[in-house]
C-alpha atoms as an extended CHARMM CRD file, in Angstrom:
* protein
*
       111  EXT
         1         1  MET       CA             23.2150000000       94.2200000000        8.9490000000  PROA      1               0.0000000000
         2         2  LEU       CA             23.2130000000       94.1710000000       12.7340000000  PROA      2               0.0000000000
         3         3  ALA       CA             24.8190000000       97.6040000000       12.8160000000  PROA      3               0.0000000000
         4         4  GLY       CA             22.0950000000       98.9490000000       10.5330000000  PROA      4               0.0000000000
         5         5  CYS       CA             19.3740000000       97.5080000000       12.7590000000  PROA      5               0.0000000000
         6         6  GLU       CA             21.0270000000       98.9570000000       15.8540000000  PROA      6               0.0000000000
         7         7  ARG       CA             21.2490000000      102.3330000000       14.1620000000  PROA      7               0.0000000000
         8         8  ILE       CA             17.5200000000      102.2170000000       13.3580000000  PROA      8               0.0000000000
         9         9  ALA       CA             16.6280000000      101.1370000000       16.8840000000  PROA      9               0.0000000000
        10        10  ASN       CA             18.8670000000      103.6200000000       18.6930000000  PROA      10              0.0000000000
        11        11  THR       CA             18.4400000000      106.7390000000       16.5530000000  PROA      11              0.0000000000
        12        12  PRO       CA             15.2310000000      108.5380000000       17.4430000000  PROA      12              0.0000000000
        13        13  VAL       CA             13.4960000000      110.7750000000       14.9440000000  PROA      13              0.0000000000
        14        14  PRO       CA             14.1200000000      114.3560000000       16.0920000000  PROA      14              0.0000000000
        15        15  PHE       CA             11.0960000000      115.9260000000       17.7520000000  PROA      15              0.0000000000
        16        16  ALA       CA             11.3090000000      119.0190000000       15.5400000000  PROA      16              0.0000000000
        17        17  TYR       CA             11.1320000000      116.8320000000       12.4270000000  PROA      17              0.0000000000
        18        18  THR       CA              8.0520000000      115.0190000000       13.7080000000  PROA      18              0.0000000000
        19        19  LEU       CA              6.4400000000      118.2890000000       14.7550000000  PROA      19              0.0000000000
        20        20  ILE       CA              6.9910000000      119.9790000000       11.3870000000  PROA      20              0.0000000000
        21        21  LEU       CA              5.5620000000      116.9570000000        9.5610000000  PROA      21              0.0000000000
        22        22  HSD       CA              2.4310000000      116.9350000000       11.7400000000  PROA      22              0.0000000000
        23        23  ARG       CA              1.8950000000      120.6610000000       11.3640000000  PROA      23              0.0000000000
        24        24  THR       CA              2.4910000000      120.5700000000        7.6110000000  PROA      24              0.0000000000
        25        25  VAL       CA             -0.0500000000      117.7890000000        7.1430000000  PROA      25              0.0000000000
        26        26  TYR       CA             -2.6770000000      119.5880000000        9.2260000000  PROA      26              0.0000000000
        27        27  LEU       CA             -2.0060000000      122.9330000000        7.5290000000  PROA      27              0.0000000000
        28        28  PHE       CA             -2.3580000000      121.2710000000        4.1340000000  PROA      28              0.0000000000
        29        29  CYS       CA             -5.6430000000      119.6760000000        5.2000000000  PROA      29              0.0000000000
        30        30  ILE       CA             -6.9850000000      123.0050000000        6.4670000000  PROA      30              0.0000000000
        31        31  MET       CA             -6.0240000000      124.8870000000        3.2850000000  PROA      31              0.0000000000
        32        32  LEU       CA             -7.1240000000      122.1580000000        0.8610000000  PROA      32              0.0000000000
        33        33  PRO       CA            -10.8520000000      123.0580000000        0.6870000000  PROA      33              0.0000000000
        34        34  PHE       CA            -10.0260000000      126.6550000000       -0.2510000000  PROA      34              0.0000000000
        35        35  ALA       CA             -7.9630000000      125.4360000000       -3.1980000000  PROA      35              0.0000000000
        36        36  LEU       CA            -10.5960000000      122.9550000000       -4.3830000000  PROA      36              0.0000000000
        37        37  VAL       CA            -13.7610000000      125.0370000000       -4.0190000000  PROA      37              0.0000000000
        38        38  VAL       CA            -13.2710000000      126.8820000000       -7.3250000000  PROA      38              0.0000000000
        39        39  ASP       CA            -13.2330000000      123.6760000000       -9.3680000000  PROA      39              0.0000000000
        40        40  LEU       CA            -15.3330000000      121.2290000000       -7.3420000000  PROA      40              0.0000000000
        41        41  HSD       CA            -18.0730000000      123.4590000000       -5.8620000000  PROA      41              0.0000000000
        42        42  TYR       CA            -20.4480000000      121.2400000000       -3.8190000000  PROA      42              0.0000000000
        43        43  MET       CA            -18.1100000000      118.2120000000       -4.0230000000  PROA      43              0.0000000000
        44        44  THR       CA            -15.3780000000      120.0970000000       -2.1320000000  PROA      44              0.0000000000
        45        45  PRO       CA            -16.2240000000      118.7500000000        1.3620000000  PROA      45              0.0000000000
        46        46  PHE       CA            -16.2920000000      115.1340000000        0.2010000000  PROA      46              0.0000000000
        47        47  ILE       CA            -13.0500000000      115.2920000000       -1.7650000000  PROA      47              0.0000000000
        48        48  SER       CA            -11.3510000000      117.3190000000        0.9900000000  PROA      48              0.0000000000
        49        49  VAL       CA            -12.2980000000      114.7530000000        3.6320000000  PROA      49              0.0000000000
        50        50  LEU       CA            -11.0530000000      111.8960000000        1.4540000000  PROA      50              0.0000000000
        51        51  ILE       CA             -7.7060000000      113.5540000000        0.7150000000  PROA      51              0.0000000000
        52        52  SER       CA             -7.2760000000      114.7730000000        4.3000000000  PROA      52              0.0000000000
        53        53  TYR       CA             -8.0280000000      111.3170000000        5.6810000000  PROA      53              0.0000000000
        54        54  THR       CA             -5.3620000000      109.8540000000        3.4050000000  PROA      54              0.0000000000
        55        55  PHE       CA             -2.7020000000      112.3450000000        4.4980000000  PROA      55              0.0000000000
        56        56  ILE       CA             -3.5370000000      112.0520000000        8.2010000000  PROA      56              0.0000000000
        57        57  ALA       CA             -3.5260000000      108.2440000000        7.9330000000  PROA      57              0.0000000000
        58        58  LEU       CA             -0.1000000000      108.3010000000        6.2630000000  PROA      58              0.0000000000
        59        59  ASP       CA              1.1490000000      110.6170000000        9.0060000000  PROA      59              0.0000000000
        60        60  ALA       CA             -0.1320000000      108.2350000000       11.6910000000  PROA      60              0.0000000000
        61        61  LEU       CA              1.3650000000      105.2550000000        9.8530000000  PROA      61              0.0000000000
        62        62  ALA       CA              4.7600000000      106.9480000000        9.6590000000  PROA      62              0.0000000000
        63        63  GLU       CA              4.6290000000      107.6020000000       13.4010000000  PROA      63              0.0000000000
        64        64  GLU       CA              3.7890000000      103.9420000000       14.1080000000  PROA      64              0.0000000000
        65        65  LEU       CA              6.6110000000      102.6650000000       11.9150000000  PROA      65              0.0000000000
        66        66  GLU       CA              9.2700000000      104.8180000000       13.5970000000  PROA      66              0.0000000000
        67        67  ASP       CA             10.0820000000      101.9480000000       15.9900000000  PROA      67              0.0000000000
        68        68  PRO       CA              9.9570000000       98.6400000000       14.0780000000  PROA      68              0.0000000000
        69        69  PHE       CA             11.6490000000       96.6630000000       16.8730000000  PROA      69              0.0000000000
        70        70  GLY       CA              9.0050000000       97.1140000000       19.5640000000  PROA      70              0.0000000000
        71        71  THR       CA              6.4870000000       94.6300000000       20.9110000000  PROA      71              0.0000000000
        72        72  GLU       CA              3.2770000000       95.9860000000       19.3920000000  PROA      72              0.0000000000
        73        73  ASN       CA              1.1970000000       94.0070000000       16.8990000000  PROA      73              0.0000000000
        74        74  ASN       CA              2.4740000000       95.8900000000       13.8550000000  PROA      74              0.0000000000
        75        75  ASP       CA              6.1700000000       95.6100000000       14.7630000000  PROA      75              0.0000000000
        76        76  LEU       CA              8.5540000000       93.0830000000       13.2670000000  PROA      76              0.0000000000
        77        77  PRO       CA              8.1530000000       89.5440000000       14.6710000000  PROA      77              0.0000000000
        78        78  LEU       CA             11.7900000000       89.2870000000       15.7390000000  PROA      78              0.0000000000
        79        79  ASP       CA             11.3050000000       86.1840000000       17.8880000000  PROA      79              0.0000000000
        80        80  ALA       CA              9.7690000000       84.3090000000       14.9580000000  PROA      80              0.0000000000
        81        81  ILE       CA             12.5000000000       85.4780000000       12.5800000000  PROA      81              0.0000000000
        82        82  CYS       CA             15.2280000000       84.3680000000       15.0120000000  PROA      82              0.0000000000
        83        83  ASN       CA             13.4020000000       81.0660000000       15.5280000000  PROA      83              0.0000000000
        84        84  ALA       CA             13.3420000000       80.4320000000       11.7600000000  PROA      84              0.0000000000
        85        85  ILE       CA             17.0650000000       81.2370000000       11.4750000000  PROA      85              0.0000000000
        86        86  GLU       CA             17.8250000000       78.9240000000       14.4060000000  PROA      86              0.0000000000
        87        87  ILE       CA             15.8630000000       76.0720000000       12.8040000000  PROA      87              0.0000000000
        88        88  ASP       CA             17.6460000000       76.5710000000        9.4680000000  PROA      88              0.0000000000
        89        89  LEU       CA             21.0750000000       76.5580000000       11.1120000000  PROA      89              0.0000000000
        90        90  LEU       CA             20.3050000000       73.4650000000       13.1720000000  PROA      90              0.0000000000
        91        91  GLN       CA             19.0410000000       71.6420000000       10.0750000000  PROA      91              0.0000000000
        92        92  MET       CA             22.1950000000       72.5910000000        8.1500000000  PROA      92              0.0000000000
        93        93  ASN       CA             24.2780000000       71.0840000000       10.9630000000  PROA      93              0.0000000000
        94        94  ASP       CA             22.1670000000       67.8930000000       10.9900000000  PROA      94              0.0000000000
        95        95  GLU       CA             21.0740000000       68.4240000000       14.5920000000  PROA      95              0.0000000000
        96        96  ARG       CA             18.3460000000       66.2070000000       16.0040000000  PROA      96              0.0000000000
        97        97  ASP       CA             16.9040000000       68.4850000000       18.6860000000  PROA      97              0.0000000000
        98        98  ILE       CA             15.2050000000       71.1370000000       16.5430000000  PROA      98              0.0000000000
        99        99  PRO       CA             12.6550000000       73.4670000000       18.1720000000  PROA      99              0.0000000000
       100       100  ALA       CA              9.1630000000       73.7710000000       16.7490000000  PROA      100             0.0000000000
       101       101  LYS       CA              8.5870000000       76.4770000000       14.1920000000  PROA      101             0.0000000000
       102       102  ARG       CA              6.5460000000       79.3950000000       15.4800000000  PROA      102             0.0000000000
       103       103  ILE       CA              3.1780000000       79.6720000000       13.7980000000  PROA      103             0.0000000000
       104       104  PRO       CA              0.8100000000       82.6460000000       13.7680000000  PROA      104             0.0000000000
       105       105  ASP       CA             -1.9180000000       82.7720000000       16.3960000000  PROA      105             0.0000000000
       106       106  LYS       CA             -5.6270000000       83.0150000000       15.5660000000  PROA      106             0.0000000000
       107       107  ARG       CA             -5.1790000000       86.7160000000       14.7480000000  PROA      107             0.0000000000
       108       108  TYR       CA             -2.2940000000       85.8480000000       12.3720000000  PROA      108             0.0000000000
       109       109  GLN       CA              0.2390000000       87.4590000000       14.7050000000  PROA      109             0.0000000000
       110       110  LEU       CA              3.7350000000       86.0280000000       15.0280000000  PROA      110             0.0000000000
       111       111  THR       CA              5.1430000000       86.5910000000       18.4950000000  PROA      111             0.0000000000
C-alpha cells in the first residue's frame, strides 16, 4: 500500500496529457451550441452553459485531485489518519499514554 501511495505522490501527470484534456473540454464547450441549436432553438444558450459548466467543473476537479497528499483543504487528512492508526495500535497493546483523537475544526477540516 505504501508503494502505491508513493507512486501516486511521485508520478506527475504528464503536461501534454493535462493540456490535451483542457483543450478538448474547451473545444467541446465551444462546439456544443452549434450541435444543439437545431433541436433546442432558444434554449440552446441555457443548456450549453449548464453542460459547459459541468465539464469545466469536472476538469477543474480532476486538476485539484492530481495531488491528494498535499496540504490544501481538499487533500487527504494524513495526520488525522496516522493519528487514528496510532491510537488503535496503542489500544491493542494496552498502552496507557494514548494521544487525543484529532477532531475536525469548526469548518469540519481534519488537519
